[in-house]
N, C-alpha and C positions, 0 to 999 in steps of 0.2 A: 467598409463600404458595403452597402446592401446590393443584392443581385440586380435590382432595377437600376440603381445608380451605375453599376458596372456596364449594364446593357446600354444605358443612355450614353455613357462615355464612348463605348465602342461604336455606337451609331454616329455620334458626332465626329469621331475620327474617320469613319468611312465617308461621311459627307464631305469632309475636308479633302480626302483623297479624290473624290469625284470632281470637286472644284479644281483641284490642282491639275488633274488630267485634262479637263476641258481647257484650262488656260494654256497648258502645254500644247494641246492640239491646235489651238488658234495661233500661238506663237510660232510653231513650226509649220504652219499651214498644212496640217495633217488631217483637217476635218474631212471625214469620209474615208480615210485610210482604214483598210480592213483590220489591221493589227490594233489600231487605237479604238475602233468601234467595238472589237471583241473585249478589250480591256475595260472600256466604259460599260458595256453590257454586263460584264461580270460584276463590276462594282455596284451597278444598279440592282441586280438580282440579290447580291449580298445585303444591300441596304434594305430591300424589301423584307428579307429574312430577319434582319436586325430589328426593324420596326415591329414585326410580329413578336419577336422575343421580348422587346421592351413592354409591349402591351400585356403579354402573358405574365411577365414577372410583376408588373404593377398590380394586375388583377389578383395574383397569388398573395402579394403582400397586403392587399386590402381585404383579403378573404372573399373575393368575388368569384373565385374559381376553385 
């Protein structure tokens, strides 16, 4: 598996974790709970980093960087 494919897979997994956490927050009526907000923020920051990693690796594979 190429680096870009691994990065894309990691990004998909993180997105799934975000969706799972949001669903849990609604089910438990924890929307706005500080602990859940922190977990969600951490996942969003991680996702932003993963997106940048995917872009960088695709560019490297295509010789654009």
